[in-house]
N, C-alpha and C positions, 0 to 999 in steps of 0.2 A: 457651772457655776462661775467657772471662767474659760475662757479660748484657750487654755493652754492644759486643761484639766480634760476630764472624761467624765469627771463625776457631773449627774443633771439632778437639779431643785424641783419637788413638786409641788407649785405653789397651788392647787387647786385638787381634793381629791376629792369623789363620791363614792361613797361606801356604798350604797347600791346597785348592785351590779346585775340586772337579768338578758339572757339569750330567748328568743322567741323565733317560731319557723319561717314569721316573716324577716326578722333582723339574718336567716340565714338563707335564704331567698333572695335577696336583694344583695346581697356581699358578692363581692369579686375579688377575685384572686389573678395574680399576674405570675404569666411564667417567663421565666428573663433567658432569651439566648444564652446563655451560662450552663443551665440549670438544662434548657432540651437538649443542648451539643453533650452532656453528662450523658442522659438516658439512651443519646441511639448512636454515643459514637462506637459500639461492639455489633451492631447489626451494620454499620456503615464498611466496618469492616468487609465483611460478607459483602453486601451489597453497596459498592460507594457508588452507584450510579440512583441511587434512589431520587425518584422528584421530589420537594419541598411539600406539594398537592399531598402525596405519600405522608410524608412524614407529619403532616397535618391530621390526616383520617389518624394514622396509629395511634397517635394522641391521644387525638378527643374517643376513640373505642377503650383503651387501658387507662387512661386515668380522666376523664373528661371535661376537659378543658381546651378548648377553641384557642387556635395561633394564625394568626396574619400571615399572608405569605410572606411578608418580609419576614418575620419574624423564625419564620421556617427556614429562610433561604440562609440567615446568619447561621443558626445552630447547625445546619448544614457544612456550610464554610468553617466554622471554628472545630467541627468535628475533624473533617476533612485535615484539618494545618495540625491537630491534634498524632491525626494519624500518619498522615507525610513529611512532616514536620511543614516548616513557616518557609517559601516558597525565599524568602530571600538567607536564613540561615541554610538553606542545600546548599550550595554553593562552597559554602565551606567543607563540604565532605568530598568534595571532586578530584581533589588528589587522595583522599584516603581509599576510594572506594576503586580508583584507575590502578592505584600499586598493589592492592590485597587482588583486586584482576588477574593483574599479571605474576603474581605469587603462588596465587591458588592455580594458573595453568597459564608455564612460559611461553604455550605456544600461543595465546591471547598479545591482542595489540591495542595496547589502551595509550593515545598521546593528546596533550593539549599542550595551548595558550596560553601566558598572561600579559597584561600591559604591567612596565614597571612600577603602578600602584596595584598590584595583583587586583584587578580586575580581573572576572574571566573574559576570555577570548572564542576559541574554539577548542571541538574536543573529538578525537577520532574512536573509534572503538570497533574491532575486530575479533570476532571469540575463534580461538584457537579450533573448534571441531568442527567452526564454517571454512576457515582456509582449508583446513586437509580435506576437506569432502567437496569442496568445489577444485581442489587441485588435483584428489586421485579419480576424480568419478564424473564428474560435472564438466557438460558441452562449456567450451571456452568460447562462453557471451553471459554480457551483463547489462540488464538494465538499471540507466539512473535517473535521479528524479529528486525533487527536493520539495518539500512540503510545509506549510507554516507552522507554528508552535503556539498556541494557546495560551500558555503559561501567562504570568503577571509581568513576568521582564521577555515573552515574545523570544523572535527567531528565527531560525529555519531549521529542517531537519532533512540533510544530504543520506539518500540511502542510495547502497548496491545491490541488486538480487537477482539470483539467476534463478534455472529450474533446473528441478531434480530430474528421476530417469520417468516419472511418471506423468510430466508436465504442471506440479505441484510446483510452490512459492517455497525457494529456500532463498533466506537472508544473507549478506557476508558480510557485509560493514554498514557502520552510517558513522555522522558528525551532525555534531551541533554548533551549529555556526551564525553571525547574527541576518546575516541576509544572503542572497545569492546574487554572488559578485564574481569579478574572475578571479578574485585574491582568492576566496576562498576553496571555488572548486577547483585551484590550481592546488591548492593544500590538499582538497581533498583526494586528489585524484594521482596526485602523487604518490601519498601514503597506499592508495589501493595501487599504483604501481610497485610498489615496492613486496606485494602480499603475491602478487600475478607471477614477479618477474620477469623471462625470459619468455612466457607461453604469447603468442600473438592472441591477442582477446580482441573480440568485437565486442565496440559497444551502441546500445539502443538507449536513446532520449527523444526527446523536443525537439524544437529547433529553440534552445533558450540560448541569447548569444555568447552569455557568459559560459555555458558551456560547452557550445561552439568550440569557443577560444582557448577555452583548457585543455579541451581532446587534443586540439591543435598542436598544445604547446608539451601536453606530455605523455601519451598516445601517439599510435600513427592513424593520420588522418582518413584516408583510405578506408579504414576500420569503421569510421564510426556514420554509424547510420538510423535514417530518419522514422518516427512512428510515422506509421500514415494517414493514420487516425487524425492526429493533428497536422499534417498537411488537408486532408481531406475536411478539416473544418477552417481551415484559414483557403479553402479552395470553395468551398461554400459561400462564407461571407463574400468573397469576389464575382461570385456569380451574383448574390444577392444584389452587389452595386452595377454591376454590368446588365443585368435585364431586369431592373427597377421596371417594377408596371408591366409586367409583362406576363401572361398564364403558370397557375402556379406549376402545373408538370415540366416547366426549363430547368428547375433546379434539381428533379427525379433526374432527366433526362442527363446531364450533366454530370451526377452524381455516378452512374452507368458508364457513360466514356471514361469517366477518370477512373473507375474501377477496373477497367479493360485495358487500360494503359497501366496500372500496378501490377494485374494477376495472368499476365502473358508473361510464356518463357521464355519465348524466343525473340529475334533481335528484329524480324521481316512482321511477325506480329504485331509485335510495341513499334513500329515504323505506324503498320496501317493505322491501331487502335488512335496514333496522336494525330494521324492526319484524318479520322472518323469526327476527332473533335474540334479541328480547326476549321473543317466545313462547318460544324455546330457553330463556334463563335473564336473566330480569329484570335478574339483579345484576350479569351482564357487558354488558348493556345500558345499563345505570347507569354501572358503571366506563368501558365507551368515552366515553360522552356528558360524563361527567365529567374524569376525565383521561387519556382517551384522544387527547385534540386530533386533534378528527378531523378538523378544516380543513388542518392542515398538512399530511397525505397522502395522503385520498381523493381519485380525481381528480377526482369530477366538485366537489369543494366548493373545493380552493385554486385562488385566484384568476389565478394568472400562470401560463406556461407554463413549462414545466419537460422538455419532449422526453420525455414518457412514463419519466423516470428518474425513480424513487421510490424505489431506496435509494442507500447509500453506498457502493455496491461499486466505483466510481474508487476511492473514497480507501482503502478497504480495498484491493486492487491494491498502491497507493502503498505501503502500511507493511509489504505480505509484497516488492513489489520489491528493498526497501531494507531488508530483515528482516538479512541480513547483514552490513550493513553499522553499523546499530546498536550493535551491538559492543565495536566499535573506537573509539581515542581520539576526541576533537572535530576535531583536523587530517585524521586520516585518513578521516573521515567527511565532511567538504568535500571532501575529494580525490576521492575516491572518488565520493560524489554527485556530481561533477562530469563526470567521466571517465563513470559509467556514463549519465546525463543525453545527453550527447553523441554516444557510440554510439548509444543511442535515439534521438536525432533523427535519426542518419544513416541508420539502417535504415530508420529511416520515412518517408526523404524518396527512398531506394532504392527502397520495396519501391511506391510511390505510382508510378512510372516503368512498374511493372508491371499495374499495372490497365486490367484492358481498356476501362470501360464507364467513363460519367461518374461514377458513381459506386464506392466500394469494395467489397471483395471480404465484407464484413457488411453493408455496407445492402443489396448486390445479393442476397445470397443472403433479407433479410427481402422483397424486392421479390419476387422465384421466389416465394416462399409467397402470398405476396397474388393473386400472380395463377393459382397454382393454385386456391384459394381462390376465388377469382371465377369460377373455369368452372360453377360450380354456382348463381350468380346469371343473374337475366334483365333485363335493359338494354333500356329502351325511350325512345326520341329525345322530347322535352318543347318543343324550342326552345330559341332566347339560351341556348344552353351549356348548359341544364338536362338532365337525366339522372334519371329516373326507375329505381333498380335495386330490384327485385323481391328477397327471399328468402322462408326457409321458415316467418318468423312475421312478416315488419316487412315495408315497403319504404322506401327511403332516396332523397330526394332527395340528388343528385349536383352542384354549381355546378362546371368546369372551369375556367371565367375566373375563378372567387375563391379557386378550390382548397380548395372546401368541400364538408363532406358533414352531411347530418342527424345521423348518428351521433357527428361530432362525432369521430374515431379520426384524421382528417388529418391536424387542427386540431393535435392535440395530440399528434401525432409528428412531422408535415410529410413524412412518406411516406405516398405512396398508400394508403389500404385496398382489401382487396379489393372493397368498392362503389363505388369511384374506379378502379380495373383494369377492373372489367366497364364503364364508364363509356367508357374510354380507348378498350378493345377496341373498342366496338360504332362508335367516334368514328375508327378508325385512326391514333390517335397516337401522339406516341413520349414512352413512359414515363417518361423522364430528364427532359424538360423537363416535368414536373409534380412531382419532388422537390424541399426545398425547396433555394437555397441555400448552407447551412451543409454540407450533405451532400456537395458535388460538389467536383468534384478540384479545382475554381479557387479553394476556400476551402481544401483541406486544400493548394495551393501557398504558398496567404497565411501559414500557418500555421509550414511548415517553411521560408519564405523564409527566413530568417537563420539561422546556428548559432556554436557556440560557438567561440571563441577561445582556446586553450591560453594558460597564466601561462608562461613563462621563473619560474624558479626559483636560480637562478646567484647570484644576490646576497641568498638566504635566510639570515639572522641561523643562525649554529651555539649552540642552547642552551646547548649545553656549551662552548662556549670563545666566548662572550660576550665586544667589547671595547669599549673606551670608545666607539668611535663609535659600536655599538649603541644603546647605555643612552643614548645622546645623539639620536640619530633615528628610535627607535622605545619604543611605551611598551610592556609586556612584562604582561599579568595573573597575577594567581593565579587555579587552582582553586578553583570554588565549597564551601562548608562544607557536606556531605554523611555521613547516619551510615547504616552500610550496615548491614540486615537481615540476619536469621540466616539461616545454610542459603546452599542455592547457588541462582544464581539461574535463574529461570525462564526457556527461550529458547523454548519452545514456545505457542502461543496457546491460549487456552481454545476447546474446541470448540465449537460452535452447538449448541441442542437438536433443531436443521432439519440437521445436517449426518451424511451417510452416515458410520455407523458399517460398517468392516471384518469383514468375519465370518471365522476362520480357519477353517480343515478341517485336518482330518486328514490327513496323508500315506500314510497307513497304510488306513484306508477309505474315507476320503474324506468323512465325516461333522462339519460342526460341532458349534461345543461344548467343541472339546478337541481337544486337540494327540496327535503320536502317543507321546510317552512318556506319556501318559495312557490311552492308548486300553483299555476294556478290551473292548472286539468282538468275541466268538469268532468269526468269519467274515473274516478279515481280506480278502477278494477287494474291490475297490470295485465301486460300483454303480452 
């Protein structure tokens, strides 16, 4: 009736009102995203990775209504926001979560920084059970790397991980920062240095300039090793530049020569491998000596032990392990990472009880391979725990008391090499007594001695209904200032040039290079 009232006036009323089947048939019903989100929210709690097309199919089967892709996507986003919270509001709970992490487990380290205007800057988290396990039983080697976050406020996740006694992933610490730069890496490694203390730790990473600068400032530069796979990627790019227009076998030949430079154990073999590369291509040899940093990845040149771990596969495994959580808000990332880590520790501790020997299944498999290779070697006793092992090309001296082999493979890995296996077999000894302690079940028990402690959230502030007491007892941060790039965010990693490419085959003729819709084979019978 008026603008300020809620009353309506009916000016024309038709008393006769009839429904027909045709009216019902032609009627259309609209499903709003708010309604759909309330329907699917419980399902998304169990399966948060459900695709919009799957949501469309479920709604059509249960209710008979057709949704567009955009409606299903919007409904999913609203349901996830209800489950994980609005990304902007999640930054308000960071300090509360960190304080309760430390309160629940005093061994846990949680540090943060924020600007004078209370905008979030950095976060560092290292759980007490992981730190204690690393210091008590793990090898003093850390794999560090950074990966991008795909949440609305983006950022970078810096992480440090290591291997347990079975060469499985064992996360140590992580940090959430704005980008990979010198300042953030120095801050992350400084906090990591406080955890490791006076232990001489070997770091393995890619050749990111900020990582190199930060390690030189915080850690010992001599103990910083580079990932051989990343070096090999750069080497192949340089090969492609220098040998443009030459036959395709050149790249494969160059890669084999580079492998010989990396995997040799002796200085004489290393020099010979470099000279072979120089004879193949003086430009590549010059690049390797000037820009390749050979002493950081070649086995015979790196001065410290790294247990034959020459790549950052462990760090890449961590990035893949936490790939889904990287797309969520920061509080959801912290919570889901903690839950995932607790489950990883529990499963590893459970699997440890199923070990049939003194070492894990992966290490036992390596030993079995070395024992099989030792069948073709001849061992001769020389006294004083010395055994001469003769192969097809070289004689090797093995000292079982000092656990040394002149081929140096045993010293590098800590696992008896084929020469050592032949000597152990000759003396009828137990092979597991010659495996380094870091691979034994006793070390695995030390690594997983502690477990995660759950956090109670019954007193967590409600960001949508904050009380005066909440404002007095807590500091609520604001999200960082970021700029979103154009286009859809990339969620799949860029594949390496060494990645095996999946070959698609036609389902009609079973030939590669095309699919069924583009098949032009006159004979449809599969070969």
